[in-house]
C-alpha positions as CSV (number, residue, x, y, z in Angstrom):
1,M,10.1,-22.4,-24.4
2,S,6.4,-21.7,-24.6
3,T,4.4,-23.5,-27.2
4,N,1.3,-21.2,-27.2
5,P,1.3,-18.5,-29.8
6,V,1.1,-15.6,-27.3
7,G,4.0,-16.9,-25.3
8,R,6.1,-17.5,-28.4
9,F,5.3,-14.0,-29.7
10,L,6.2,-12.4,-26.4
11,A,9.5,-14.3,-26.3
12,A,10.3,-13.0,-29.8
13,L,10.0,-9.4,-28.7
14,D,12.8,-7.3,-27.2
15,P,12.4,-6.8,-23.4
16,E,10.9,-3.3,-23.7
17,H,8.2,-4.3,-26.1
18,R,7.6,-7.6,-24.3
19,D,6.7,-5.6,-21.1
20,T,4.5,-3.2,-23.1
21,V,2.6,-5.9,-25.0
22,G,2.5,-8.1,-21.9
23,G,0.6,-5.4,-20.2
24,R,-2.1,-5.2,-22.9
25,P,-5.4,-7.1,-22.6
26,R,-5.2,-10.8,-23.5
27,Q,-7.4,-10.4,-26.5
28,E,-5.1,-7.9,-28.0
29,Q,-2.1,-10.1,-27.3
30,E,-3.8,-12.9,-29.1
31,R,-4.6,-10.7,-32.0
32,L,-0.9,-9.6,-32.3
33,A,0.3,-13.2,-31.9
34,A,-2.0,-14.3,-34.7
35,A,-0.7,-11.5,-36.9
36,W,2.9,-12.6,-36.0
37,E,2.1,-16.1,-37.0
38,R,0.7,-15.0,-40.4
39,E,3.8,-12.9,-41.0
40,L,6.0,-15.9,-40.3
41,A,4.0,-18.1,-42.6
42,A,3.6,-15.6,-45.5
43,D,7.0,-13.9,-45.9
44,D,9.5,-15.8,-48.1
45,E,12.4,-13.7,-46.7
46,L,11.6,-14.9,-43.2
47,D,11.6,-18.5,-44.5
48,T,15.2,-18.1,-45.5
49,L,16.1,-16.4,-42.3
50,D,14.3,-19.1,-40.4
51,E,16.6,-21.7,-41.9
52,L,19.6,-19.8,-40.6
53,S,18.2,-18.6,-37.3
54,P,14.7,-19.3,-36.2
55,P,14.9,-16.9,-33.3
56,A,16.0,-14.1,-35.6
57,A,13.2,-14.8,-38.0
58,E,10.7,-14.7,-35.1
59,A,12.1,-11.5,-33.8
60,E,12.0,-9.8,-37.2
61,A,8.4,-10.9,-37.7
62,A,7.5,-9.5,-34.3
63,R,9.2,-6.1,-35.2
64,R,7.2,-6.0,-38.4
65,V,3.9,-6.6,-36.6
66,L,4.6,-4.0,-34.0
67,G,5.8,-1.6,-36.6
68,R,2.5,-1.9,-38.5
69,E,0.6,-1.4,-35.2
70,S,2.4,1.9,-34.4
71,G,1.8,3.3,-37.8
C-alpha cells in the first residue's frame, strides 16, 4: 500500500477513475489528493465509516471529490 497521498488517493478510486486521474498532470493529482485528505478529515460520517471499513471511507471520500470536480 502506498503511503504518499496521491498513491493512496489513486488506490481509493475505482479502476476507471484511477486510469483517468492517473493520466492527469501530477499537479492536478496532488490537488485532488489534498482535497481527498481534507474530505476524510472533515466529514464526521466518514469517521464512523472509517471505523467500520477504512477502504470504504477512502473510496467514498474519493467519489465525493471527483463528484465535485465534475460538477
